[in-house]
VEXZAZA-595582 format. One record per residue (C-alpha): residue number from 1; z, x, y. Coordinates in nm, 2 decimals. Example, Ala and Ser with C-alpha at 12.3 -4.5 7.8 and 13.67 -1.06 7.14 Angstrom:
# VEXZAZA-595582
R,nr,w,u,v
R,1,0.78,1.23,-0.45
R,2,0.71,1.37,-0.11
//
This chain:
# VEXZAZA-595582
R,nr,w,u,v
R,1,-1.67,-0.57,3.01
R,2,-1.76,-0.93,3.09
R,3,-1.81,-1.24,2.87
R,4,-2.14,-1.42,2.86
R,5,-2.28,-1.74,2.70
R,6,-2.39,-1.52,2.41
R,7,-2.03,-1.44,2.32
R,8,-1.94,-1.81,2.30
R,9,-2.26,-1.88,2.10
R,10,-2.16,-1.61,1.85
R,11,-1.82,-1.79,1.80
R,12,-2.00,-2.12,1.74
R,13,-2.24,-1.95,1.50
R,14,-1.94,-1.81,1.31
R,15,-1.80,-2.17,1.27
R,16,-2.14,-2.30,1.15
R,17,-2.16,-2.01,0.91
R,18,-1.83,-2.11,0.76
R,19,-1.94,-2.47,0.71
R,20,-2.25,-2.39,0.52
R,21,-2.33,-2.19,0.21
R,22,-2.40,-1.85,0.35
R,23,-2.65,-1.61,0.19
R,24,-2.58,-1.24,0.17
R,25,-2.86,-1.00,0.24
R,26,-2.84,-0.63,0.13
R,27,-3.02,-0.42,0.39
R,28,-3.10,-0.07,0.27
R,29,-3.14,0.18,0.56
R,30,-2.95,-0.07,0.77
R,31,-2.80,0.19,1.00
R,32,-3.15,0.32,1.10
R,33,-3.37,0.21,1.38
R,34,-3.55,-0.09,1.24
R,35,-3.28,-0.17,1.00
R,36,-3.00,-0.19,1.26
R,37,-3.21,-0.43,1.47
R,38,-3.28,-0.64,1.17
R,39,-2.91,-0.66,1.08
R,40,-2.85,-0.81,1.43
R,41,-3.12,-1.07,1.38
R,42,-2.99,-1.16,1.03
R,43,-2.64,-1.22,1.16
R,44,-2.79,-1.42,1.45
R,45,-2.97,-1.64,1.20
R,46,-2.66,-1.71,1.00
R,47,-2.68,-1.46,0.71
R,48,-2.41,-1.23,0.59
R,49,-2.52,-0.87,0.57
R,50,-2.42,-0.57,0.36
R,51,-2.56,-0.23,0.46
R,52,-2.64,0.07,0.24
R,53,-2.75,0.39,0.41
R,54,-2.72,0.76,0.32
R,55,-2.71,0.85,0.70
R,56,-2.96,1.12,0.65
R,57,-3.15,1.01,0.96
R,58,-2.91,0.76,1.12
R,59,-2.55,0.71,1.23
R,60,-2.28,0.47,1.13
R,61,-2.22,0.42,1.51
R,62,-2.51,0.18,1.51
R,63,-2.32,-0.04,1.26
R,64,-1.99,-0.03,1.47
R,65,-2.19,-0.13,1.77
R,66,-2.36,-0.41,1.58
R,67,-2.01,-0.54,1.50
R,68,-1.93,-0.55,1.87
R,69,-2.27,-0.70,1.96
R,70,-2.26,-0.98,1.70
R,71,-1.88,-1.02,1.68
R,72,-1.91,-0.99,1.31
R,73,-1.79,-0.75,1.04
R,74,-2.07,-0.57,0.85
R,75,-1.96,-0.41,0.52
R,76,-2.11,-0.06,0.49
R,77,-2.17,0.17,0.20
R,78,-2.26,0.54,0.24
R,79,-2.48,0.56,-0.06
R,80,-2.81,0.73,-0.16
R,81,-3.04,0.48,-0.33
R,82,-3.12,0.73,-0.60
R,83,-2.75,0.74,-0.69
R,84,-2.73,0.45,-0.94
R,85,-2.36,0.51,-1.01
R,86,-2.25,0.45,-0.65
R,87,-2.51,0.18,-0.57
R,88,-2.43,-0.05,-0.85
R,89,-2.07,-0.13,-0.72
R,90,-2.24,-0.29,-0.42
R,91,-2.40,-0.55,-0.64
R,92,-2.07,-0.60,-0.83
R,93,-1.86,-0.65,-0.52
R,94,-2.10,-0.88,-0.33
R,95,-2.30,-1.18,-0.44
R,96,-2.64,-1.05,-0.31
R,97,-2.90,-1.32,-0.25
R,98,-3.18,-1.10,-0.13
R,99,-3.27,-0.75,-0.03
R,100,-3.45,-0.61,0.27
R,101,-3.56,-0.25,0.19
R,102,-3.60,0.00,0.48
R,103,-3.44,0.31,0.32
R,104,-3.68,0.60,0.29
R,105,-3.82,0.92,0.45
R,106,-4.08,0.82,0.70
R,107,-4.23,1.11,0.90
R,108,-4.61,1.14,0.84
R,109,-4.63,1.51,0.94
R,110,-4.32,1.61,0.75
R,111,-4.45,1.44,0.43
R,112,-4.75,1.67,0.43
R,113,-4.51,1.97,0.42
R,114,-4.25,1.85,0.17
R,115,-4.44,1.59,-0.04
R,116,-4.22,1.62,-0.35
R,117,-3.91,1.52,-0.15
R,118,-4.09,1.22,-0.02
R,119,-4.21,1.11,-0.37
R,120,-3.87,1.16,-0.52
R,121,-3.66,0.99,-0.25
R,122,-3.89,0.70,-0.16
R,123,-4.01,0.60,-0.51
R,124,-3.71,0.68,-0.72
R,125,-3.47,0.51,-0.47
R,126,-3.69,0.20,-0.49
R,127,-3.70,0.20,-0.87
R,128,-3.32,0.22,-0.89
R,129,-3.28,-0.06,-0.64
R,130,-3.53,-0.29,-0.83
R,131,-3.36,-0.22,-1.16
R,132,-3.02,-0.32,-1.02
R,133,-3.18,-0.63,-0.87
R,134,-3.31,-0.73,-1.20
R,135,-2.98,-0.66,-1.37
R,136,-2.79,-0.88,-1.12
R,137,-3.05,-1.15,-1.09
R,138,-3.16,-1.08,-0.73
R,139,-3.52,-1.19,-0.71
R,140,-3.60,-1.19,-0.33
R,141,-3.72,-0.86,-0.18
R,142,-3.86,-0.79,0.16
R,143,-4.03,-0.45,0.16
R,144,-4.07,-0.24,0.47
R,145,-4.41,-0.09,0.39
R,146,-4.65,0.06,0.64
R,147,-5.00,0.02,0.77
R,148,-5.05,0.38,0.68
R,149,-5.14,0.24,0.34
R,150,-5.48,0.15,0.49
R,151,-5.56,0.51,0.58
R,152,-5.86,0.56,0.80
R,153,-5.98,0.20,0.83
R,154,-6.26,0.31,1.06
R,155,-6.45,0.43,0.75
R,156,-6.53,0.06,0.67
R,157,-6.74,-0.16,0.90
R,158,-6.56,-0.44,1.08
R,159,-6.21,-0.34,0.98
R,160,-6.06,-0.29,1.32
R,161,-5.82,-0.47,1.38
R,162,-5.71,-0.42,1.02
R,163,-5.68,-0.73,0.80
R,164,-5.47,-0.74,0.48
R,165,-5.79,-0.74,0.28
R,166,-5.89,-0.39,0.40
R,167,-5.92,-0.14,0.11
R,168,-5.62,0.08,0.08
R,169,-5.65,0.46,0.10
R,170,-5.35,0.65,0.25
R,171,-5.42,0.99,0.40
R,172,-5.08,1.15,0.36
R,173,-4.79,1.16,0.12
R,174,-4.57,0.92,0.32
R,175,-4.85,0.66,0.30
R,176,-4.89,0.73,-0.07
R,177,-4.53,0.65,-0.14
R,178,-4.56,0.32,0.04
R,179,-4.88,0.25,-0.15
R,180,-4.72,0.34,-0.48
R,181,-4.42,0.11,-0.42
R,182,-4.66,-0.18,-0.33
R,183,-4.83,-0.12,-0.67
R,184,-4.49,-0.12,-0.84
R,185,-4.40,-0.45,-0.68
R,186,-4.73,-0.61,-0.78
R,187,-4.69,-0.49,-1.14
R,188,-4.33,-0.62,-1.15
R,189,-4.43,-0.95,-1.01
R,190,-4.71,-0.99,-1.26
R,191,-4.47,-0.93,-1.54
R,192,-4.26,-1.23,-1.44
R,193,-4.45,-1.45,-1.19
R,194,-4.21,-1.73,-1.20
R,195,-3.92,-1.52,-1.08
R,196,-3.99,-1.23,-0.84
R,197,-4.05,-1.31,-0.47
R,198,-4.18,-1.01,-0.28
R,199,-4.28,-0.99,0.08
R,200,-4.47,-0.67,0.17
R,201,-4.47,-0.60,0.55
R,202,-4.72,-0.35,0.69
R,203,-4.68,-0.23,1.05
R,204,-4.74,0.08,1.25
R,205,-4.54,0.18,1.55
R,206,-4.21,0.01,1.64
R,207,-4.09,0.10,1.99
R,208,-3.82,-0.01,2.23
R,209,-3.46,-0.09,2.18
R,210,-3.23,-0.39,2.18
R,211,-3.21,-0.53,2.53
R,212,-2.83,-0.50,2.53
R,213,-2.87,-0.12,2.54
R,214,-2.62,-0.09,2.26
R,215,-2.85,0.01,1.97
R,216,-3.18,0.20,1.97
R,217,-3.37,0.48,1.80
R,218,-3.17,0.80,1.78
R,219,-3.33,1.02,1.52
R,220,-3.14,1.32,1.40
R,221,-3.33,1.64,1.47
R,222,-3.67,1.65,1.64
R,223,-3.82,1.29,1.68
R,224,-4.14,1.23,1.49
R,225,-4.24,0.92,1.69
R,226,-4.38,0.90,2.04
R,227,-4.13,0.69,2.23
R,228,-3.81,0.85,2.11
R,229,-3.96,1.19,2.19
R,230,-4.05,1.08,2.54
R,231,-3.70,0.94,2.58
R,232,-3.55,1.27,2.49
R,233,-3.78,1.45,2.74
R,234,-3.68,1.20,3.01
R,235,-3.31,1.27,2.94
R,236,-3.36,1.64,2.94
R,237,-3.30,1.69,2.57
R,238,-3.66,1.81,2.52
R,239,-3.88,2.02,2.75
R,240,-4.20,1.82,2.73
R,241,-4.40,1.58,2.53
R,242,-4.67,1.70,2.29
R,243,-4.98,1.48,2.27
R,244,-5.15,1.55,1.94
R,245,-5.52,1.55,2.03
R,246,-5.72,1.42,2.32
R,247,-6.06,1.44,2.15
R,248,-6.06,1.11,1.96
R,249,-6.33,0.85,2.03
R,250,-6.10,0.63,2.24
R,251,-6.07,0.52,2.60
R,252,-5.89,0.84,2.70
R,253,-5.93,1.06,2.39
R,254,-5.59,0.99,2.24
R,255,-5.53,0.79,1.92
R,256,-5.50,0.41,1.93
R,257,-5.20,0.24,1.77
R,258,-5.05,-0.11,1.75
R,259,-4.72,-0.07,1.92
R,260,-4.46,-0.34,1.84
R,261,-4.13,-0.41,2.00
R,262,-3.86,-0.34,1.75
R,263,-3.69,-0.68,1.82
R,264,-4.02,-0.86,1.74
R,265,-4.05,-0.65,1.43
R,266,-3.69,-0.74,1.32
R,267,-3.77,-1.11,1.37
R,268,-4.08,-1.06,1.15
R,269,-3.85,-0.96,0.87
R,270,-3.64,-1.27,0.92
R,271,-3.95,-1.48,0.91
R,272,-4.06,-1.32,0.58
R,273,-3.72,-1.37,0.43
R,274,-3.71,-1.74,0.53
R,275,-4.06,-1.77,0.38
R,276,-3.92,-1.64,0.05
R,277,-3.62,-1.88,0.08
R,278,-3.86,-2.17,0.12
R,279,-4.06,-2.06,-0.19
R,280,-3.73,-2.06,-0.38
R,281,-3.65,-2.42,-0.28
R,282,-3.99,-2.59,-0.27
R,283,-4.24,-2.40,-0.48
R,284,-4.01,-2.31,-0.77
R,285,-4.22,-2.01,-0.84
R,286,-4.26,-1.64,-0.75
R,287,-4.48,-1.47,-0.50
R,288,-4.60,-1.12,-0.41
R,289,-4.79,-1.12,-0.08
R,290,-4.87,-0.88,0.21
R,291,-4.85,-0.95,0.58
R,292,-4.94,-0.73,0.87
R,293,-4.69,-0.73,1.16
R,294,-4.83,-0.63,1.49
R,295,-4.95,-0.74,1.82
R,296,-5.32,-0.71,1.74
R,297,-5.37,-0.51,2.06
R,298,-5.41,-0.13,2.04
R,299,-5.28,0.11,2.30
R,300,-5.36,0.47,2.33
R,301,-5.09,0.74,2.34
R,302,-5.15,0.80,2.71
R,303,-5.14,0.43,2.79
R,304,-4.79,0.41,2.64
R,305,-4.70,0.73,2.82
R,306,-4.80,0.57,3.15
R,307,-4.59,0.26,3.07
R,308,-4.29,0.47,2.99
R,309,-4.32,0.68,3.30
R,310,-4.34,0.35,3.50
R,311,-4.01,0.23,3.34
R,312,-3.85,0.57,3.41
R,313,-3.97,0.58,3.77
R,314,-4.11,0.93,3.73
R,315,-4.37,1.13,3.54
R,316,-4.24,1.33,3.25
R,317,-4.41,1.66,3.15
R,318,-4.66,1.66,2.86
R,319,-4.90,1.90,2.69
R,320,-5.20,1.82,2.48
R,321,-5.20,2.01,2.15
R,322,-5.41,2.00,1.83
R,323,-5.44,1.70,1.61
R,324,-5.16,1.62,1.37
R,325,-5.24,1.64,1.00
R,326,-5.30,1.29,0.85
R,327,-5.35,1.11,1.18
R,328,-5.65,0.88,1.23
R,329,-5.83,0.73,1.53
R,330,-5.73,0.36,1.53
R,331,-5.45,0.18,1.35
R,332,-5.44,-0.17,1.50
R,333,-5.32,-0.46,1.29
R,334,-5.47,-0.80,1.25
R,335,-5.17,-1.02,1.23
R,336,-5.34,-1.36,1.18
R,337,-5.19,-1.42,0.84
R,338,-4.83,-1.37,0.96
R,339,-4.89,-1.60,1.25
R,340,-5.03,-1.88,1.02
R,341,-4.80,-1.84,0.72
R,342,-4.48,-1.69,0.85
R,343,-4.50,-1.87,1.19
R,344,-4.44,-1.54,1.35
R,345,-4.60,-1.35,1.64
R,346,-4.51,-1.09,1.89
R,347,-4.35,-1.21,2.21
R,348,-4.27,-0.88,2.38
R,349,-4.51,-0.62,2.54
R,350,-4.53,-0.25,2.55
R,351,-4.39,-0.27,2.91
R,352,-4.10,-0.47,2.78
R,353,-4.04,-0.21,2.51
R,354,-4.05,0.08,2.76
R,355,-3.80,-0.10,2.99
R,356,-3.56,-0.17,2.70
R,357,-3.60,0.19,2.58
R,358,-3.52,0.32,2.92
R,359,-3.20,0.11,2.94
R,360,-3.10,0.25,2.60
R,361,-3.19,0.60,2.70
R,362,-3.01,0.58,3.04
R,363,-2.69,0.43,2.90
R,364,-2.70,0.66,2.59
R,365,-2.87,0.98,2.70
R,366,-2.76,1.15,2.38
R,367,-2.79,0.85,2.16
R,368,-2.50,0.82,1.91
R,369,-2.46,1.20,1.91
R,370,-2.17,1.27,2.14
R,371,-1.99,1.60,2.20
R,372,-1.61,1.56,2.23
R,373,-1.59,1.29,1.97
R,374,-1.44,1.34,1.63
R,375,-1.40,1.10,1.34
R,376,-1.19,1.10,1.03
R,377,-1.13,0.84,0.76
R,378,-0.79,0.67,0.77
R,379,-0.79,0.57,0.40
R,380,-0.85,0.77,0.07
R,381,-1.14,0.53,0.00
R,382,-1.32,0.66,0.31
R,383,-1.37,0.31,0.45
R,384,-1.59,0.31,0.75
R,385,-1.41,0.02,0.92
R,386,-1.08,0.21,0.89
R,387,-1.13,0.53,1.09
R,388,-0.94,0.74,1.34
R,389,-1.17,0.83,1.63
R,390,-1.07,1.10,1.88
R,391,-1.23,1.09,2.23
R,392,-1.20,1.40,2.44
R,393,-1.18,1.62,2.13
R,394,-1.16,1.99,2.20
R,395,-1.06,1.93,2.57
R,396,-0.73,1.95,2.75
R,397,-0.68,1.58,2.71
R,398,-0.77,1.38,2.40
R,399,-0.68,1.04,2.25
R,400,-0.71,0.93,1.88
R,401,-0.75,0.56,1.82
R,402,-0.75,0.36,1.49
R,403,-0.94,0.04,1.39
R,404,-0.62,-0.08,1.25
R,405,-0.45,-0.26,1.55
R,406,-0.68,-0.08,1.80
R,407,-0.38,0.16,1.77
R,408,-0.32,0.47,1.98
R,409,-0.26,0.72,1.70
R,410,-0.22,1.04,1.90
R,411,-0.25,1.16,2.26
R,412,-0.27,1.53,2.33
R,413,-0.20,1.69,2.67
R,414,-0.32,2.05,2.68
R,415,-0.32,2.05,2.30
R,416,0.04,1.91,2.27
R,417,0.10,1.57,2.11
R,418,0.31,1.34,2.33
R,419,0.32,1.03,2.12
R,420,0.45,0.96,1.77
R,421,0.23,0.83,1.50
R,422,0.11,0.84,1.14
R,423,-0.17,1.03,0.96
R,424,-0.32,0.74,0.77
R,425,-0.38,0.37,0.79
R,426,-0.14,0.27,0.51
R,427,0.16,0.40,0.71
R,428,0.07,0.17,1.00
R,429,0.05,-0.12,0.76
R,430,0.41,-0.06,0.64
R,431,0.64,-0.35,0.75
R,432,0.88,-0.09,0.89
R,433,0.61,0.08,1.10
R,434,0.75,-0.08,1.42
R,435,0.41,-0.13,1.58
R,436,0.37,0.24,1.67
R,437,0.09,0.28,1.92
R,438,-0.05,-0.07,1.84
R,439,-0.23,-0.32,2.06
R,440,0.04,-0.59,2.04
R,441,-0.08,-0.95,2.05
R,442,-0.16,-1.22,2.07
R,443,0.20,-1.25,2.21
R,444,0.40,-0.94,2.27
R,445,0.78,-0.96,2.28
R,446,1.01,-1.24,2.18
R,447,0.96,-1.62,2.16
R,448,1.30,-1.80,2.13
R,449,1.35,-1.94,1.78
R,450,0.97,-1.90,1.73
R,451,0.91,-2.23,1.90
R,452,0.69,-2.33,2.19
R,453,0.49,-2.63,2.32
R,454,0.14,-2.61,2.46
R,455,-0.05,-2.92,2.59
R,456,0.19,-3.15,2.42
R,457,0.18,-2.99,2.08
R,458,0.48,-2.82,1.92
R,459,0.44,-2.50,1.73
R,460,0.68,-2.31,1.50
R,461,0.63,-1.94,1.42
R,462,0.79,-1.75,1.14
R,463,1.12,-1.59,1.25
R,464,1.12,-1.22,1.21
R,465,1.36,-1.08,1.47
R,466,1.72,-1.22,1.46
R,467,1.67,-1.59,1.54
R,468,1.34,-1.53,1.72
R,469,0.97,-1.46,1.66
R,470,0.87,-1.11,1.79
R,471,0.53,-0.97,1.86
R,472,0.35,-1.27,1.71
R,473,0.54,-1.25,1.38
R,474,0.30,-1.28,1.09
R,475,0.00,-1.32,1.32
R,476,0.05,-0.98,1.48
R,477,-0.26,-0.77,1.56
R,478,-0.10,-0.44,1.45
R,479,-0.22,-0.48,1.09
R,480,-0.56,-0.63,1.16
R,481,-0.87,-0.41,1.17
R,482,-1.06,-0.44,1.49
R,483,-1.44,-0.42,1.49
R,484,-1.63,-0.13,1.64
R,485,-1.58,0.08,1.84
R,486,-1.85,0.14,2.09
R,487,-1.79,0.50,2.20
R,488,-1.96,0.63,2.51
R,489,-1.96,0.93,2.72
R,490,-2.11,0.79,3.05
R,491,-2.04,1.10,3.26
R,492,-1.89,1.45,3.19
R,493,-1.53,1.43,3.09
R,494,-1.52,1.05,3.07
R,495,-1.51,0.87,2.74
R,496,-1.48,0.50,2.65
R,497,-1.40,0.33,2.32
R,498,-1.43,-0.05,2.30
R,499,-1.29,-0.26,2.02
R,500,-1.29,-0.63,1.95
R,501,-1.10,-0.87,1.73
R,502,-1.21,-1.22,1.63
R,503,-0.87,-1.36,1.56
R,504,-0.91,-1.70,1.40
R,505,-0.65,-1.97,1.40
R,506,-0.67,-1.98,1.03
R,507,-0.56,-1.61,1.01
R,508,-0.20,-1.69,1.12
R,509,0.02,-1.94,1.30
R,510,-0.10,-1.91,1.66
R,511,-0.34,-2.19,1.78
R,512,-0.70,-2.15,1.88
R,513,-0.98,-1.90,1.79
R,514,-0.92,-1.59,2.01
R,515,-1.16,-1.32,2.09
R,516,-1.01,-1.00,2.25
R,517,-1.17,-0.68,2.38
R,518,-0.96,-0.37,2.40
R,519,-1.13,-0.09,2.60
R,520,-0.98,0.26,2.62
R,521,-1.12,0.49,2.90
R,522,-1.02,0.85,2.89
R,523,-1.06,1.09,3.19
R,524,-1.02,1.45,3.08
R,525,-1.00,1.60,3.43
R,526,-0.75,1.35,3.57
R,527,-0.56,1.32,3.23
R,528,-0.56,0.95,3.24
R,529,-0.59,0.69,2.96
R,530,-0.68,0.34,3.08
R,531,-0.64,0.04,2.86
R,532,-0.81,-0.29,2.95
R,533,-0.76,-0.61,2.77
R,534,-0.98,-0.92,2.80
R,535,-0.97,-1.23,2.59
R,536,-1.09,-1.59,2.56
R,537,-0.98,-1.87,2.33
R,538,-1.18,-2.16,2.18
R,539,-1.06,-2.49,2.03
R,540,-0.69,-2.49,2.14
R,541,-0.48,-2.32,2.40
R,542,-0.28,-2.02,2.29
R,543,0.01,-1.82,2.42
R,544,-0.10,-1.48,2.54
R,545,0.08,-1.16,2.63
R,546,-0.07,-0.82,2.53
R,547,0.05,-0.46,2.56
R,548,0.03,-0.12,2.41
R,549,0.33,-0.02,2.20
R,550,0.32,0.36,2.21
R,551,0.63,0.57,2.18
R,552,0.63,0.89,2.39
R,553,0.80,1.22,2.34
R,554,0.70,1.45,2.62
R,555,0.88,1.74,2.45
R,556,0.76,1.67,2.10
R,557,0.64,2.03,2.05
R,558,0.99,2.16,2.10
R,559,1.22,1.88,1.99
R,560,1.18,1.56,1.79
R,561,1.43,1.39,2.01
R,562,1.36,1.24,2.36
R,563,1.69,1.41,2.47
R,564,1.64,1.56,2.82
R,565,1.37,1.33,2.93
R,566,1.40,1.23,3.30
R,567,1.29,0.87,3.37
R,568,1.28,0.64,3.67
R,569,1.13,0.29,3.73
R,570,0.98,0.09,4.01
R,571,1.26,-0.16,4.02
R,572,1.60,-0.20,3.85
R,573,1.57,-0.58,3.86
R,574,1.60,-0.69,3.50
R,575,1.59,-1.02,3.31
R,576,1.93,-1.11,3.19
R,577,1.94,-1.20,2.82
R,578,2.19,-1.37,2.58
R,579,2.32,-1.23,2.26
R,580,1.98,-1.31,2.09
R,581,1.79,-1.12,2.37
R,582,1.65,-1.44,2.52
R,583,1.65,-1.48,2.90
R,584,1.94,-1.67,3.05
R,585,1.74,-1.75,3.37
R,586,1.92,-1.49,3.58
R,587,1.79,-1.16,3.73
R,588,2.04,-0.88,3.72
R,589,2.05,-0.51,3.81
R,590,2.05,-0.24,3.54
R,591,2.18,0.11,3.60
R,592,1.86,0.31,3.59
R,593,1.72,0.54,3.85
R,594,1.43,0.39,4.06
R,595,1.12,0.58,4.18
R,596,1.20,0.50,4.54
R,597,1.54,0.67,4.52
R,598,1.38,1.00,4.43
R,599,1.63,1.03,4.14
R,600,1.59,1.02,3.76
R,601,1.80,0.90,3.47
R,602,1.83,1.17,3.20
R,603,1.81,1.04,2.85
R,604,2.07,1.20,2.63
R,605,2.10,1.24,2.26
R,606,2.25,0.90,2.21
R,607,2.28,0.74,2.56
R,608,2.18,0.56,2.77
R,609,2.02,0.29,2.55
R,610,1.76,0.06,2.69
R,611,1.57,-0.24,2.55
R,612,1.52,-0.44,2.87
R,613,1.25,-0.63,3.05
R,614,1.23,-0.51,3.41
R,615,1.05,-0.69,3.69
R,616,0.80,-0.54,3.93
R,617,0.88,-0.81,4.19
R,618,1.18,-1.04,4.12
R,619,1.07,-1.28,4.39
R,620,0.73,-1.37,4.24
R,621,0.64,-1.63,3.98
R,622,0.29,-1.52,3.87
R,623,0.04,-1.79,3.76
R,624,-0.27,-1.58,3.68
R,625,-0.37,-1.52,3.31
R,626,-0.60,-1.24,3.43
R,627,-0.42,-0.98,3.64
R,628,-0.70,-0.72,3.65
R,629,-0.78,-0.78,4.01
R,630,-0.41,-0.72,4.10
R,631,-0.28,-0.38,4.23
R,632,-0.21,-0.11,3.97
R,633,0.16,-0.05,4.03
R,634,0.34,0.27,3.93
R,635,0.61,0.11,3.71
R,636,0.76,0.41,3.53
R,637,0.78,0.79,3.57
R,638,0.90,1.03,3.31
R,639,0.92,1.41,3.29
R,640,1.06,1.67,3.06
R,641,1.16,2.01,3.22
R,642,1.12,2.21,2.90
R,643,0.76,2.11,2.83
R,644,0.68,2.05,3.19
R,645,0.48,1.74,3.09
R,646,0.50,1.44,3.32
R,647,0.40,1.08,3.26
R,648,0.33,0.80,3.50
R,649,0.27,0.44,3.37
R,650,0.07,0.21,3.59
R,651,0.00,-0.16,3.53
R,652,-0.13,-0.48,3.68
R,653,0.14,-0.68,3.49
R,654,0.45,-0.84,3.64
R,655,0.70,-0.68,3.41
R,656,0.76,-0.38,3.18
R,657,0.99,-0.33,2.88
R,658,1.17,0.00,2.86
R,659,1.29,0.09,2.51
R,660,1.46,0.41,2.41
R,661,1.38,0.38,2.04
R,662,1.73,0.35,1.92
R,663,1.59,0.18,1.61
R,664,1.26,0.33,1.51
R,665,0.99,0.31,1.25
R,666,0.97,0.43,0.89
R,667,0.96,0.81,0.88
R,668,1.11,0.86,1.23
R,669,1.48,0.89,1.34
R,670,1.63,0.69,1.63
R,671,1.54,0.82,1.97
R,672,1.23,1.02,1.86
R,673,1.03,0.82,2.12
R,674,1.07,0.59,2.41
R,675,0.84,0.30,2.50
R,676,0.71,0.16,2.82
R,677,0.54,-0.17,2.76
R,678,0.39,-0.35,3.06
R,679,0.33,-0.72,3.01
R,680,0.45,-1.07,3.09
R,681,0.81,-1.18,3.08
R,682,1.02,-1.22,2.76
R,683,0.99,-1.58,2.63
R,684,0.77,-1.67,2.92
R,685,0.60,-1.94,2.71
R,686,0.93,-2.14,2.72
R,687,1.01,-2.07,3.09
R,688,0.86,-2.33,3.33
R,689,0.84,-2.08,3.62
R,690,0.65,-1.82,3.41
R,691,0.46,-2.03,3.15
R,692,0.13,-2.05,3.34
R,693,0.07,-1.68,3.32
R,694,0.10,-1.68,2.94
R,695,-0.08,-2.00,2.86
R,696,-0.45,-1.95,2.80
R,697,-0.67,-2.26,2.78
R,698,-1.03,-2.28,2.67
R,699,-1.25,-2.17,2.96
R,700,-0.99,-1.93,3.10
R,701,-0.99,-1.55,3.07
R,702,-0.70,-1.34,2.99
R,703,-0.70,-0.99,3.13
R,704,-0.46,-0.69,3.19
R,705,-0.47,-0.32,3.27
R,706,-0.24,-0.04,3.18
R,707,-0.29,0.33,3.27
R,708,-0.11,0.64,3.13
R,709,-0.14,0.94,3.37
R,710,-0.02,1.28,3.27
R,711,0.06,1.61,3.45
R,712,0.14,1.95,3.31
//
């Protein structure tokens, strides 16, 4: 998890977006293959995006990954376009400027078997969409058509490559639905030529994936297109590739197609949208026009097969079968009109597409479809950006994490929950929730009187804890929804979930625009949960100190109290505090068993009570804002003899807060959980000897690691 220039560019784009009037684009089918890549390009070009998708052949995970990739929230609606009742609220809730329409069934072969479903879904959905556009005065519409509307262009002389003037004649129901929608758009335009602005884009075979490896094509069920099928053969999900016919009049007997990198194709949609934007501002009239998007260079199926095998580094098995119904010899586009009018042309090759596809395939061998991952909604409204995601589900070690606060909601060891938490997001937003399981930041623990000075500027935070500001006061992360996550299962038994938060200075009282990544890594076999924090700030310096605020009960299955828990720490050196729990500058000893002594302190029903900041090494004065290269120290051990569950807490941080939960959150009694919170020192921002490690300046990186390791 490393930053790049792209990350900083995204922050700058966000600022420019705020300073200009932003246009909102509704993308139907935006969770799908082409749609998701187009959403990325829209955001990169300064547009706001709203996505509608019925998820019939796509996954919401593409949207959560887009949020990480673009550092930008994408409102999402799980809606079928044919469902007017649920589609209309999207237009009511957002000021839609334009629509890019991808949603629709798209498999040529399947369309010949279930034509009624294709006609109903594709045409009715488009009609409902257009009717709502008319009702809400949305006139700009980019339609994802298909070059299948041309049919077999070889039946005409001099029509290969195919120009837009080629007579239309689809040879399958899928192509007929696209043809019909084009006719509808032309008729609608002719009814009001001064208003409607329609861009009709015809293309054949999008291939490849985003070069980041984060999004790509992941069809549900058996893939209908060449490249995703080959990718599944390469990853072992399919036995072999079927080549439909080798008796065509081509270089090697297989059909010729114009394959276009999906990123080029997405950029073509942006070019068309900008063309419509320019018509709106300069021409003051409507338009309905078609453009081919393609490379203008045809490749045979076996040529693409060879390119993909080269990218894989091995030959994948294939078998030649009979021709597929509806297929024709050559579908190569003539893209001259798009080059001239839209100022667009392809920049990436088939080889590039195969390389990017292989990266996607290697890093995501099962696409978005992962075993051991379960998702449930955290709100009654079933908001997709408010979910509880369980990694390691169904195994002997599983963690549930929320978007709200990147919060650790639950942790199960051999099926037994060992942390306390809530069942819904609203409970975590309760002011009395006490930060249960949350990622606490930007600044965990107390700041004396809420005051600090950074680079000569004085700051005052809202007081929320006696006379102090605690856990960032009103700027706290625990009630903010993090973007994402990106969930991966890189190897058997290993799961990762990465969240980010773009925390703007304007969102609270802390200075600077802060971007933080929180990555959970779960190892089922070793029963470890790693938490890694990484952040950067722009504009102004910020105080920084992050931790996880989970409360453990290792015997929760038998007793709601932590009574009987045996606990020991790496060091009993503790920061002395005054009556307002602010350090006096002294280091003292607290009566608590240390790991080196081989003994444990047993937590009773009411005693002992701890809320102290212990030091890993009392002789050190750390300066680093990024401790991830430091040794992972075992800072706390805990065990309960009744459940026989043990916990070890490791950290790269210089201190750790031990809290026995003597005042706990809404819905929980005192001492239902104990907390171990590795981090920087209490009030370090106001302590000269400790200030450097909690002062993050632009250009610096903050980092920390925490590990929970269990035994049973």
